[in-house]
N, C-alpha and C positions, 0 to 999 in steps of 0.2 A: 484307284481302289485296289485293296490288297487281293489276292489271288482268291483266298478263302472266301471274302466277302462276295466277289465276283461269283463265285460257284453257288453260294447261297441264293444270291438275287435271281440267278437264272435257272435254277433247278424248277421243273415242272410243278414239283409240290408248292414251292415258293409262289410261283404265279399263280396257282389255283387259291392259295390263302388269300394273296392280295386282290384277286378279282371277287373273291367272296365278301370280303371286308367292302370293297367298292360297291358291289350289289346290294348287301343287305343292310348297310347303314343309310340307305335312301328309304323313302316311303313307299310301301309294295305297290302302289299303282305307277309309280314312276320308274322301275326296273326292268321292264321287258327285255331292252337291248341288252342291258349288262347281264341279265340272267341267262340270256342266249350266248354271250361271250363265256360265262362260266360253264354252261353245260359243253361248250366246244372244248375247252381246256380239260375238264373232267372227263370227257369222252376218251382222251389221248392216254390217261394214266394206266400204267401196268404195274405188276408186282416188283419189276426192276427199279421203277422210278422210286419205290419205297424201300429198296433194298430189303425186300421181304425174300426169304428162302423159299424156292419151290416146295409145294406140299411133300414131294416124294423124298425131299432131303432133310425133312424135320424128323426127329426121333418120335416113335410112337408115344402118344401122351400116356402117363403113368395113371394106373387105376385111381379112380377118384379125382382126376383134373377136371376142372369145369369145362363144360360143353361148349362154351364161348369164351374168348379173350378180348379184351379190348385194348388198343394200342393208342394213347392219347398223343395227337399232333400240336393242336393249338385251340385256344379259345379267347374270344373276346366278348364283350356285351352284345354283339350283333350275331355272332356264329360260333359253332365249335365244329372241329373236324377231328376225324380219328379214324382208325382202321379197326373193323372187327374180324376175328378169325373164328371160322365154325368148324368143329370136328365133323367128321363123316356122320350124316345122318342128325347132326344138330338142328334146333329149332329155336330161333328167337319168337316167343309165342305172340300172338296177336295182341297189340297195344297201340296207344294213340300219340298224337303230338300235338297237344291243345294249341291253337293259334301260330303252329310253326310250319316254315317251309323246309323241305327235306331233299336232299339229293342221295342216291346210293348208285356207286359204280363198282362193278365185279372185277376183282384184279387177277383172281385164279379160281378155279373151280367153277361149278354151276349152283345156282340158286332158283327156288321158286318163290316168287314174292305175289302174296294175295292181297289185295287192296279192298279196303271197305270205307264207307261214309256212313255216319249216323244219320238217319232220317228224322230224328225227334227234334221239334221245334227247339230253338236255343232258348237261353233266359229273356226275359224281357229287358230292354236297356235301363240301366240303373239298377237292376236287380242284384243283389249280394252274391258272391260266388259261394258254392258249397265249401264247406271248411275242410271237408275231408272227402276222400272217395267213397262212393255210395255201392260197396260190394253186394252183390245180389241183385243190383238193378238190372231191369231189362231194357234193351235199347233196339228198337226198329232200325233196321240197316239196309244197306244193299252192298253186295259183293260187286265191285266195279271191274275186276279183272284179276286174272290169276296167270302170270306169265313166267317163262324160264329165262334167266339171265347168265350170259357167260362174259368172259373178258373181253370178247369182241362186241357185246351189245352197248347199246346207247345207256346212259344212266337212268335209273327208275327215279320219276319225279312225284313228289308229294307237295300239297298245297293245304293251307288251313281248311279250305272248303271242299277240297278234292283228293280221294285217295289218302285221306289222312291217317286211317288205321291200317296198319299191315302186319302180316305174319311171313316170317323169312324162313325157309327150310333149304338146309344143304343136301343137294342130290349128288349120287354116284361118287362120293367122297368128300375131302375137306373143301373148304371154300374161304374167300376172304374178299371184303369190300371195304371200299372208302365212304365214309358216312359224313355227309355236311348237314348240319341242323340250324336254321336261324328262325328266331334267336334261339339260344341254348335252353335246354329244360332249367327251370327255376321254380320249384314249388310255392315259393314266397310270393311270386308273380302269376301265380295260376297256371303254370306250365309243368306238371307233375305227369308222371307217366303211369298209365291205367291199364290193366291187363283184361282181357275179355275171352269168353268162350262162345263159339257158334253153337247155338241150340238146335237150330234145324234149318232147312231150305237151301242148303248148298254143300257141294263137295269142293273142297280147295283146288281141286284140279279144273274146274270149269273155268271157262275163259269169258264168259258172257255175263251181263249184269242180272242180277236175281236178288229180290228181297229176303232178308234173313232176321232171326233174331239174335242178338248177343246179349250175354249176361257178364256183367262186370264181375272179376273175380280177384283174389289176392294173387300176388306174383307165385306162379306155379312152382311147387317144390323141386321139379325135374330141371328148373332153368335157373343157372346162376352164372355170373360173368366175372372171370378173373381179369387180370392186367399183366401185361409185358411192357417192357420198354419199347418204345418206337425206334427203329434202326435206321430210319431214312434221313434225308437231307435236312439240316435245321431250318426252322421257319421262323422269320423275324417280322412283326408287324408294329 
């Protein structure tokens, strides 16, 4: 094997991607052990593994720059992986991940991640899916947790039936995290991103479960996401 190929295959990012593929191409009920191995690898990743410049060395964002930037690493039919960069004080609004598993690992800075679940009963088996988001619809939900994560924290984990909605806030400066979603968003297959607002019943600093009402909203005008090239090791799948 050529030295460059050896370097690609041995990088931590490559190993995470390979393990994600092994984990999520299996039926969900059969992957607990593989999922645990993926968590173990992802818990090791740091900004240096992605060749991300430390936040203090990055130039100040120009006026009008997006509050959040995405770096795409890789995607298959089974999962997607990338890096989100948040400016100081930026927020990824409360949103869902229909039928999806997810892992979030902070690589620099500090985030507050507030996780919710809908309590409404889902559609009956065989019922047609709604053709479009129902903006304005109310959802009885529960705030599962609100916790702070730093680069030495374990990954935040979401599942189709637990912690599936979350809001992400950058605390005390800029922050970045690796994001793994399985399967990827696909509006044609019912996996579109919907946004919500908490109407009553909880402050997002609370750390205990509490019932709330959420209203589905259009994407907030204050939130948009730019893109940057991923500077880290190449991933081959």
